[in-house]
C-alpha positions as CSV (number, residue, x, y, z in Angstrom):
1,M,53.2,-38.2,249.5
2,R,56.4,-36.4,247.6
3,I,59.3,-36.7,249.4
4,V,59.2,-40.8,247.6
5,P,61.0,-39.2,244.7
6,V,63.7,-36.8,246.0
7,I,65.1,-40.1,248.0
8,I,65.0,-41.4,244.7
9,A,66.3,-38.8,242.7
10,V,68.8,-37.9,245.8
11,A,70.0,-42.1,245.5
12,A,70.2,-42.0,241.3
13,L,72.6,-39.0,242.1
14,L,74.9,-39.7,244.9
15,L,75.5,-43.5,243.8
16,P,77.1,-42.9,240.0
17,G,79.4,-45.3,238.8
18,M,82.4,-44.9,240.7
19,A,85.3,-47.7,241.5
20,G,86.8,-47.6,244.8
21,A,86.7,-45.5,247.8
22,E,84.5,-43.1,246.2
23,D,82.0,-46.2,245.6
24,A,82.1,-46.1,249.2
25,A,81.6,-42.5,249.5
26,A,78.5,-42.2,247.9
27,M,77.0,-45.2,249.2
28,R,77.4,-42.5,252.8
29,E,76.4,-39.8,251.4
30,A,72.8,-41.9,249.9
31,R,72.7,-43.9,253.2
32,L,72.9,-40.3,254.6
33,A,70.2,-38.9,251.9
34,R,67.7,-42.0,252.9
35,W,67.7,-41.3,256.6
36,M,67.7,-37.2,256.8
37,L,64.6,-37.0,253.6
38,D,62.7,-40.1,255.6
39,P,59.4,-38.4,257.2
40,E,58.9,-41.3,259.9
41,A,62.7,-41.0,260.9
42,P,63.3,-38.9,264.1
43,I,63.5,-35.7,263.4
44,E,66.6,-35.3,266.1
45,Q,68.5,-37.8,263.4
46,R,67.7,-35.3,260.7
47,R,69.1,-32.7,261.8
48,A,71.9,-34.8,262.9
49,I,72.8,-35.9,259.5
50,V,72.7,-32.6,258.2
51,G,75.4,-31.8,260.7
52,E,77.3,-34.7,259.4
53,L,77.6,-33.3,255.7
54,E,77.2,-29.1,256.8
55,A,80.9,-30.8,258.5
56,I,81.7,-32.8,255.0
57,A,80.3,-29.6,252.9
58,K,83.2,-27.4,254.6
59,D,85.7,-28.4,251.8
60,D,84.1,-27.9,249.0
61,S,85.3,-31.3,248.1
62,E,81.6,-33.5,247.9
63,R,79.8,-31.7,244.9
64,N,76.2,-33.9,245.7
65,V,77.1,-32.8,249.4
66,L,77.2,-29.5,248.4
67,Y,74.1,-29.6,245.9
68,L,72.4,-31.7,247.9
69,L,72.2,-29.7,251.7
70,G,71.7,-26.9,248.5
71,S,68.8,-28.8,247.8
72,L,66.8,-28.7,251.0
73,Y,67.9,-25.4,252.5
74,R,66.0,-24.0,249.2
75,Q,63.3,-25.9,249.6
76,N,59.1,-24.9,250.7
77,P,58.7,-24.3,254.0
78,A,55.4,-25.9,253.5
79,D,57.0,-28.8,253.4
80,S,57.4,-30.3,257.2
81,S,59.3,-33.5,256.3
82,S,62.3,-31.3,256.2
83,P,64.8,-31.0,258.6
84,V,66.2,-27.5,257.5
85,A,64.3,-23.8,257.4
86,Q,64.3,-22.3,254.5
87,D,67.6,-20.6,253.2
88,L,67.6,-19.4,249.5
89,D,71.1,-17.3,250.7
90,R,72.4,-20.7,252.2
91,A,71.2,-22.8,249.5
92,R,72.5,-19.8,246.9
93,E,76.2,-20.3,248.9
94,L,75.6,-24.0,249.2
95,L,74.6,-24.5,245.1
96,S,76.7,-22.2,244.1
97,R,79.7,-24.2,245.8
98,A,78.4,-27.2,244.0
99,A,78.4,-25.4,240.1
100,L,81.6,-24.6,240.3
101,H,82.5,-27.9,240.5
102,G,80.7,-28.6,237.4
103,H,77.7,-30.5,239.0
104,L,74.7,-29.4,236.2
105,L,71.8,-30.3,238.3
106,A,73.4,-27.3,240.9
107,M,72.9,-24.7,238.3
108,A,69.4,-25.2,236.9
109,K,68.6,-24.5,240.6
110,L,70.0,-21.4,241.1
111,S,69.1,-20.9,237.9
112,T,65.4,-21.4,239.7
113,I,66.2,-19.4,242.9
114,E,66.6,-16.1,241.3
115,L,63.8,-16.4,238.4
116,Q,61.6,-16.6,241.0
117,P,62.0,-13.2,242.1
118,G,62.9,-11.9,238.5
119,N,67.2,-12.2,238.2
120,H,66.8,-12.9,235.0
121,F,70.6,-11.4,234.4
122,E,71.6,-13.7,237.8
123,A,69.6,-16.5,236.4
124,N,71.3,-16.7,232.8
125,T,75.1,-16.3,234.8
């Protein structure tokens, strides 16, 4: 199942070597990510977690949350375990906000979104 590597990658991203309150926030994000991406978890619970993360993402303070949500909205619609429908405009918005905070993987995903339809200039910027 391809979702397991995603869970591991997300957990690695959300558990940087931080201390104090930042470490607690990273643990919370990792817990939410595991639930949200677990295909065995009820879809209602996973969508509720997306709602929680959307609320956190409103203030731009958590670049990893922006990245995670942007990645979810970018997912292939054939992936039935996703708690959200594919929305490339929303993915661009969230990944752009994460990239503005220095998230390198968000920058790379933005580039791939733009390369798919042949937007080479946008992909390079």
